[in-house]
PLY file of the C-alpha trace (Angstrom):
ply
format ascii 1.0
element vertex 405
property float x
property float y
property float z
element edge 404
property int vertex1
property int vertex2
end_header
0.07 0.00 -0.09
2.73 2.69 0.96
4.30 1.49 -2.79
1.38 2.38 -3.93
0.89 5.82 -2.13
4.42 6.44 -3.30
3.19 5.85 -6.79
-0.02 7.84 -6.75
2.40 11.08 -5.07
4.94 10.43 -8.36
1.84 10.79 -10.47
0.54 13.56 -9.33
3.69 15.23 -9.68
3.84 14.38 -13.47
0.21 15.66 -13.99
0.87 19.01 -12.74
4.72 19.31 -13.62
4.78 23.27 -13.63
3.19 23.66 -10.15
5.78 20.67 -8.57
8.65 22.39 -9.78
7.24 26.00 -8.65
6.05 24.87 -5.64
9.33 22.90 -4.65
11.44 26.31 -6.29
11.20 27.76 -2.58
12.41 24.23 -1.05
15.49 24.31 -3.72
16.61 28.07 -3.16
16.00 26.92 0.46
17.99 24.23 0.87
21.07 25.40 -1.28
21.26 28.86 0.47
21.78 26.97 3.56
24.13 24.29 2.26
25.95 26.67 0.45
26.50 29.08 3.62
27.45 26.53 5.87
29.67 25.22 3.88
31.51 28.56 2.98
31.19 29.62 6.61
32.97 25.81 7.86
35.68 26.51 4.82
36.40 29.97 6.16
36.62 28.94 9.46
39.21 26.81 8.81
41.10 29.37 6.58
40.94 31.89 9.41
41.72 29.28 12.47
44.45 28.22 10.26
46.31 31.73 10.08
45.35 32.49 13.15
47.44 28.97 14.31
49.91 30.35 12.21
50.51 33.83 14.03
52.60 31.07 16.39
51.59 27.98 19.07
52.17 27.93 22.03
52.40 31.42 22.65
51.33 34.45 25.34
50.94 37.79 23.56
51.30 41.25 25.73
49.93 43.59 23.68
49.55 47.62 24.23
46.52 49.07 25.42
43.52 47.64 27.62
41.45 45.84 25.07
39.01 44.52 27.57
37.78 48.29 28.69
38.16 49.33 24.80
34.74 48.35 24.35
33.32 50.42 27.04
33.49 54.20 25.19
35.50 55.54 22.07
37.69 57.05 24.20
38.17 53.56 25.50
39.19 52.05 22.23
41.60 55.12 21.03
43.74 54.93 23.81
44.16 51.37 23.61
44.82 51.75 20.17
47.14 54.59 20.46
49.21 53.05 23.40
52.52 51.39 23.71
54.44 49.42 25.92
57.16 50.59 27.96
60.10 48.07 26.51
61.30 47.75 30.17
58.69 45.32 30.69
61.43 42.88 29.03
63.67 42.90 32.08
60.06 41.63 33.90
59.70 38.53 31.81
63.42 37.81 31.29
63.56 35.84 34.44
64.32 32.15 34.15
63.61 31.11 37.58
60.46 33.07 37.89
59.06 31.70 34.22
61.25 28.48 33.67
58.11 27.68 31.51
59.17 30.86 28.24
61.27 29.79 25.63
61.42 32.85 23.81
60.46 36.10 24.35
60.05 38.41 20.93
59.62 41.98 21.46
57.87 43.84 18.36
57.58 47.61 17.40
55.12 47.79 14.12
54.26 50.55 11.96
53.37 50.87 8.31
56.55 52.50 5.66
56.70 52.86 2.08
59.26 50.56 0.69
61.57 52.04 -2.39
63.16 49.91 -5.06
64.16 51.70 -8.12
60.92 52.61 -10.10
58.78 49.96 -7.73
57.18 50.84 -4.87
54.32 49.54 -2.21
53.46 50.21 1.36
54.05 47.39 4.02
54.32 46.72 7.53
57.17 47.43 8.93
58.63 45.30 12.06
61.02 46.36 14.23
62.68 42.82 15.56
64.69 40.83 17.06
66.33 37.17 16.13
64.13 35.13 18.44
60.76 36.21 16.32
61.41 34.03 13.94
61.51 30.49 16.53
58.32 32.18 18.05
56.32 32.88 14.96
57.46 30.52 13.36
59.18 32.21 10.25
61.40 30.64 7.56
64.16 32.11 5.87
63.94 30.93 2.36
67.29 33.06 0.98
69.70 34.76 2.66
69.89 34.69 6.50
67.84 35.72 9.12
68.39 39.28 11.11
71.22 38.40 14.27
72.29 40.09 17.19
75.02 41.77 15.57
72.88 43.61 13.49
70.52 44.22 16.57
73.74 45.35 18.66
75.37 47.11 15.87
71.91 49.32 14.62
72.37 47.96 11.11
70.69 48.99 8.68
69.54 45.49 7.23
66.25 44.24 6.56
64.50 40.51 5.68
61.58 40.84 3.21
58.17 39.03 3.31
57.46 36.61 0.35
54.70 39.12 -1.31
56.69 41.90 -1.77
59.72 40.21 -2.61
57.61 39.87 -5.55
56.14 43.09 -5.91
59.60 44.51 -5.94
61.90 42.11 -7.56
59.73 40.06 -9.31
61.79 36.50 -10.52
65.05 38.62 -9.55
67.43 37.45 -6.60
67.06 40.53 -3.84
69.69 39.16 -1.45
72.34 42.00 -1.25
70.26 44.56 -3.23
69.32 48.19 -1.03
66.12 49.41 -0.73
65.01 52.62 0.39
62.77 53.34 3.60
61.69 56.35 5.14
64.68 57.85 2.79
67.15 55.40 4.41
68.94 53.04 2.38
68.74 49.77 3.77
70.37 46.42 2.54
68.34 42.87 1.83
69.70 39.93 3.52
67.16 37.55 3.55
63.65 36.50 2.33
61.04 34.50 4.34
59.14 31.55 2.95
55.24 32.15 2.34
53.06 31.99 5.66
50.36 32.21 3.76
49.63 35.19 5.97
49.06 39.27 4.50
50.19 40.59 7.79
54.09 38.69 7.64
54.25 37.98 4.00
53.82 41.42 2.58
56.12 42.96 5.77
59.98 44.09 6.02
61.55 43.25 9.32
64.27 45.45 10.57
66.40 45.26 13.93
64.85 46.53 16.52
67.16 48.94 17.79
67.33 50.21 14.43
63.73 50.35 13.86
63.56 52.50 17.40
66.18 54.73 16.45
65.30 55.45 12.68
62.07 54.53 11.79
59.75 55.23 14.64
62.03 57.56 17.23
60.74 55.49 19.82
61.81 52.44 22.06
58.14 51.57 23.25
56.82 48.06 21.97
53.41 47.21 20.68
53.82 43.77 21.44
55.89 41.13 23.38
54.82 37.44 22.38
56.27 35.14 24.90
57.01 31.02 23.39
55.45 28.75 26.08
57.10 24.98 26.64
54.07 22.97 26.50
50.31 24.32 25.93
49.24 22.61 29.13
51.48 25.59 31.01
49.52 28.47 29.05
47.48 29.42 31.60
49.48 29.18 34.29
52.00 31.26 32.48
49.46 33.81 31.55
48.28 34.23 35.06
51.99 34.61 36.32
52.91 37.42 34.00
49.31 39.46 34.41
50.27 39.42 38.31
53.86 40.16 37.71
52.86 43.39 35.13
50.61 44.31 38.06
53.23 44.37 40.40
55.36 46.47 38.07
52.96 48.65 37.40
51.90 48.93 40.53
48.11 47.88 39.89
45.68 45.89 41.78
42.77 45.84 39.16
43.72 44.39 35.45
40.65 46.49 33.98
43.22 49.54 34.78
46.26 47.93 33.30
47.62 49.38 30.16
48.39 46.37 28.62
46.63 43.06 27.78
48.24 39.18 28.22
46.20 36.75 25.35
47.22 33.70 24.61
47.10 31.50 21.36
44.57 29.72 22.98
42.44 32.49 24.22
42.77 33.87 20.30
41.80 30.50 18.71
38.61 30.07 20.76
37.31 33.39 20.23
38.29 33.08 16.51
36.37 29.98 16.32
33.46 31.13 18.30
32.98 34.15 16.10
33.28 32.20 12.91
30.69 29.59 14.22
27.68 32.48 15.22
28.69 34.14 11.78
28.06 30.98 9.92
25.17 29.99 11.71
23.72 33.52 11.29
24.11 33.13 7.47
22.23 29.75 7.72
19.48 31.53 9.62
19.02 34.12 7.41
18.50 31.46 4.50
16.53 29.45 6.39
13.74 31.94 6.12
13.24 31.13 2.57
12.75 27.42 3.92
9.67 28.87 5.75
8.26 30.63 2.48
9.03 27.44 0.72
6.82 25.48 3.60
4.12 28.06 3.50
4.10 27.08 -0.39
3.68 23.45 -0.04
0.70 24.06 2.53
-1.09 26.12 0.19
-0.62 24.25 -2.94
-1.20 20.60 -1.28
-5.12 22.83 -0.22
-5.50 23.48 -3.68
-4.68 19.60 -4.45
-6.99 18.81 -1.50
-9.98 21.13 -2.94
-8.93 20.06 -6.64
-9.28 16.00 -5.35
-12.25 16.17 -3.18
-14.22 13.58 -5.44
-11.48 11.45 -5.79
-11.41 11.62 -2.00
-14.97 11.18 -1.25
-15.14 8.18 -4.02
-12.25 6.05 -2.16
-13.65 6.77 0.87
-17.10 5.32 -0.35
-15.52 2.08 -1.52
-14.09 1.90 2.09
-10.95 3.91 2.13
-10.02 4.47 5.94
-9.07 8.22 7.18
-5.04 6.85 7.92
-4.96 5.86 4.30
-6.16 9.34 2.80
-4.05 10.97 5.61
-0.75 9.32 4.66
-1.56 9.49 0.60
-1.58 13.45 0.99
1.62 13.51 3.66
3.59 11.59 1.28
2.90 13.74 -1.09
4.01 16.93 0.32
7.34 14.66 1.37
7.80 13.70 -1.95
7.37 17.27 -3.59
9.65 18.69 -0.33
12.07 15.78 -0.82
12.59 16.34 -4.29
13.08 19.75 -3.84
15.87 19.10 -1.42
17.70 16.54 -3.03
18.16 18.80 -6.13
18.95 21.98 -3.70
21.74 20.03 -2.10
23.09 19.73 -5.27
22.79 23.06 -6.61
24.30 24.53 -2.46
27.25 22.40 -2.85
28.08 23.53 -6.67
27.41 26.84 -5.21
29.88 26.66 -2.58
32.55 24.94 -4.32
32.33 28.00 -7.20
32.51 30.61 -4.61
35.13 29.17 -2.79
36.62 28.91 -5.94
36.42 32.51 -6.69
37.74 33.67 -3.30
40.63 30.88 -2.86
39.29 28.85 -0.38
38.89 25.32 -0.55
35.22 24.16 -0.04
34.09 20.77 0.71
31.10 18.29 0.55
30.15 17.60 4.33
27.87 14.55 4.98
26.64 17.10 7.87
25.02 18.74 4.59
23.76 15.29 2.68
21.71 14.51 5.65
20.58 18.38 6.84
18.78 18.55 3.24
17.07 15.01 3.53
16.11 15.52 7.17
14.75 19.53 6.55
13.18 18.43 3.47
11.58 15.71 4.53
10.40 17.66 8.26
9.26 20.27 6.05
6.88 17.91 4.38
5.58 16.55 7.50
4.93 19.80 9.22
3.91 22.04 6.48
1.51 19.03 4.82
-0.08 17.87 7.66
-2.83 20.40 8.21
-4.07 19.80 3.95
-3.78 15.99 4.68
-5.47 16.07 7.67
-8.57 18.27 5.75
-8.50 15.71 3.08
-8.70 12.80 5.55
-11.61 14.61 8.00
-13.77 14.97 4.55
-17.15 13.62 4.69
-17.56 10.96 1.85
-21.03 12.28 1.00
-20.66 15.71 0.73
-16.86 15.04 -0.95
-18.87 12.65 -3.64
-21.52 16.02 -4.34
-18.66 18.84 -4.27
-18.68 20.58 -7.79
0 1
1 2
2 3
3 4
4 5
5 6
6 7
7 8
8 9
9 10
10 11
11 12
12 13
13 14
14 15
15 16
16 17
17 18
18 19
19 20
20 21
21 22
22 23
23 24
24 25
25 26
26 27
27 28
28 29
29 30
30 31
31 32
32 33
33 34
34 35
35 36
36 37
37 38
38 39
39 40
40 41
41 42
42 43
43 44
44 45
45 46
46 47
47 48
48 49
49 50
50 51
51 52
52 53
53 54
54 55
55 56
56 57
57 58
58 59
59 60
60 61
61 62
62 63
63 64
64 65
65 66
66 67
67 68
68 69
69 70
70 71
71 72
72 73
73 74
74 75
75 76
76 77
77 78
78 79
79 80
80 81
81 82
82 83
83 84
84 85
85 86
86 87
87 88
88 89
89 90
90 91
91 92
92 93
93 94
94 95
95 96
96 97
97 98
98 99
99 100
100 101
101 102
102 103
103 104
104 105
105 106
106 107
107 108
108 109
109 110
110 111
111 112
112 113
113 114
114 115
115 116
116 117
117 118
118 119
119 120
120 121
121 122
122 123
123 124
124 125
125 126
126 127
127 128
128 129
129 130
130 131
131 132
132 133
133 134
134 135
135 136
136 137
137 138
138 139
139 140
140 141
141 142
142 143
143 144
144 145
145 146
146 147
147 148
148 149
149 150
150 151
151 152
152 153
153 154
154 155
155 156
156 157
157 158
158 159
159 160
160 161
161 162
162 163
163 164
164 165
165 166
166 167
167 168
168 169
169 170
170 171
171 172
172 173
173 174
174 175
175 176
176 177
177 178
178 179
179 180
180 181
181 182
182 183
183 184
184 185
185 186
186 187
187 188
188 189
189 190
190 191
191 192
192 193
193 194
194 195
195 196
196 197
197 198
198 199
199 200
200 201
201 202
202 203
203 204
204 205
205 206
206 207
207 208
208 209
209 210
210 211
211 212
212 213
213 214
214 215
215 216
216 217
217 218
218 219
219 220
220 221
221 222
222 223
223 224
224 225
225 226
226 227
227 228
228 229
229 230
230 231
231 232
232 233
233 234
234 235
235 236
236 237
237 238
238 239
239 240
240 241
241 242
242 243
243 244
244 245
245 246
246 247
247 248
248 249
249 250
250 251
251 252
252 253
253 254
254 255
255 256
256 257
257 258
258 259
259 260
260 261
261 262
262 263
263 264
264 265
265 266
266 267
267 268
268 269
269 270
270 271
271 272
272 273
273 274
274 275
275 276
276 277
277 278
278 279
279 280
280 281
281 282
282 283
283 284
284 285
285 286
286 287
287 288
288 289
289 290
290 291
291 292
292 293
293 294
294 295
295 296
296 297
297 298
298 299
299 300
300 301
301 302
302 303
303 304
304 305
305 306
306 307
307 308
308 309
309 310
310 311
311 312
312 313
313 314
314 315
315 316
316 317
317 318
318 319
319 320
320 321
321 322
322 323
323 324
324 325
325 326
326 327
327 328
328 329
329 330
330 331
331 332
332 333
333 334
334 335
335 336
336 337
337 338
338 339
339 340
340 341
341 342
342 343
343 344
344 345
345 346
346 347
347 348
348 349
349 350
350 351
351 352
352 353
353 354
354 355
355 356
356 357
357 358
358 359
359 360
360 361
361 362
362 363
363 364
364 365
365 366
366 367
367 368
368 369
369 370
370 371
371 372
372 373
373 374
374 375
375 376
376 377
377 378
378 379
379 380
380 381
381 382
382 383
383 384
384 385
385 386
386 387
387 388
388 389
389 390
390 391
391 392
392 393
393 394
394 395
395 396
396 397
397 398
398 399
399 400
400 401
401 402
402 403
403 404
């Protein structure tokens, strides 16, 4: 009997192809939009998390400005953005006995400068760094050498180029030993970094910190200090120890009033994952509105179908069909409509996600959850929105139905 009911549902769709396609359109658009949004959101989340991890694993970053209080007012936000770290906090951290968990410390001062090579130029991130940045930030030298302690102590005008700015200025030629201009000063290129896949590092130049402070920024203050930790399970303990030590140094009791923020790589990953997840769910929820519209369309068409087939319902009841059989017939017709639309929407959604990913340069995969979602949501919509028309059909009086014109 169930197989016969499916056949009747398919025959009904074939008899009214145009109406069936238009009815499924809302489901198709809804399912395809939700799947595309989820696929792109998950792919973007993976890319963002990968880039965040590329900033350095097992690290704790001490930044200038209290970003916990930055959201309270515009003045607090501007203060956080414009503040600098006192370079003397390095003395607080450089204590192997108290901070035995620390592997390396990387003080960093940053800015934005225009760099010139002959007729070519570009504006890039400029980092004042010490040799420890290459270990802490996981930066690898492709050509030449890194910044050394001798470059730092002798205030040499040497620099290392990121991969992107190297291509912009030098193309395929070898930049090692060439001179470039930064802030009107001549710097010698001593090294080129491997591509990291993060514009903050690839489109940047790296200058010895003492040289940067003396000739570029004119200040010894820092933007951040990044600390590499031996083991991941030591991060939380070390974060608390650093916070307490800095509070003592600044003679403060409350972190809310501190001119610094201490953030671990675990905190950054967790926050980033939460934000991207919320964004993905928000996109899918907006796209899901069309599913509700599609469901209402299913209900309307099924009510029309019940009206058109009132005599058929009366005839079936007159020869012994029970209410459950009539209910199941129209319910299955609604489910077949929505399931067909859901499967078509699934295919379109996957194709849309892959196309947008191709244009955006991110890898979008096909997840089993997307297939399960399209099938389960389609069936659910068919049952929910098809139940009332099916119930009305099942409750029709056979005599009234036979007399219906």
